[in-house]
Legacy VTK file of the C-alpha trace (Angstrom):
# vtk DataFile Version 3.0
C-alpha trace
ASCII
DATASET POLYDATA
POINTS 86 float
153.595 58.469 68.847
154.272 59.684 72.373
157.585 57.950 72.997
160.224 55.845 71.330
162.073 53.313 73.472
164.882 50.875 72.671
163.326 47.723 74.169
159.856 46.157 74.294
160.196 45.647 78.049
160.633 49.402 78.452
157.603 50.010 76.235
155.559 47.626 78.354
156.504 49.353 81.589
155.926 52.765 80.046
152.454 51.719 78.883
151.548 50.256 82.275
152.630 53.402 84.106
151.355 56.003 81.623
148.115 54.541 80.304
149.401 54.731 76.713
149.381 51.787 74.324
152.194 49.923 72.615
152.488 47.182 70.041
154.993 44.379 69.870
155.485 40.752 68.873
152.590 38.538 70.009
154.906 35.978 71.616
156.567 38.634 73.736
153.335 40.299 74.748
151.845 36.935 75.722
154.763 36.453 78.117
154.365 39.819 79.873
152.329 40.353 83.047
149.055 42.142 82.342
147.840 44.332 85.226
144.077 44.412 85.771
143.824 47.933 84.347
145.453 46.869 81.055
143.997 44.940 78.103
145.719 42.937 75.371
144.219 42.776 71.897
145.406 42.076 68.342
145.942 45.197 66.252
142.758 46.199 64.446
144.715 46.877 61.244
146.709 44.569 58.991
150.385 44.349 59.826
153.366 43.399 57.735
154.021 39.775 57.025
157.075 37.920 58.271
159.232 39.170 55.400
160.983 41.876 57.332
164.616 42.658 57.961
166.133 41.394 61.204
169.433 42.999 62.140
172.037 42.427 64.826
174.214 45.287 66.000
177.336 45.045 68.102
180.375 47.108 68.958
183.375 46.483 66.750
185.520 45.502 69.740
183.371 42.343 70.118
183.503 41.441 66.446
186.328 38.896 66.799
185.495 37.681 70.312
184.854 33.896 70.130
181.964 33.883 72.616
180.324 36.879 70.982
180.684 35.245 67.566
179.109 32.055 68.935
176.229 34.012 70.450
175.577 35.911 67.213
175.530 32.571 65.412
172.950 31.223 67.860
170.744 34.297 67.346
171.088 33.988 63.575
170.119 30.300 63.655
167.075 30.913 65.846
165.939 33.840 63.682
166.283 31.769 60.509
164.292 28.923 62.030
161.577 31.023 63.716
161.129 33.649 61.034
160.992 31.240 58.134
158.125 32.145 55.789
155.046 29.991 56.018
LINES 1 87
86 0 1 2 3 4 5 6 7 8 9 10 11 12 13 14 15 16 17 18 19 20 21 22 23 24 25 26 27 28 29 30 31 32 33 34 35 36 37 38 39 40 41 42 43 44 45 46 47 48 49 50 51 52 53 54 55 56 57 58 59 60 61 62 63 64 65 66 67 68 69 70 71 72 73 74 75 76 77 78 79 80 81 82 83 84 85
């Protein structure tokens, strides 16, 4: 591992500019621009199934904010729907 970054978009840019590789969710990678000098390929090794832990983190000052609570609920609902096993 050459670098650790907080966001996939940063990893993508880092890979494009450095020539290194990165892995990420297939849906995200399919939505990213692929410069001519880059290639996209499935990982050649088995990866974990969809039974993984998804976490949300937020600052405690937003915990009771109505809009922030609504947004967290939307993220939770989408994750439950999209990450459903099977």
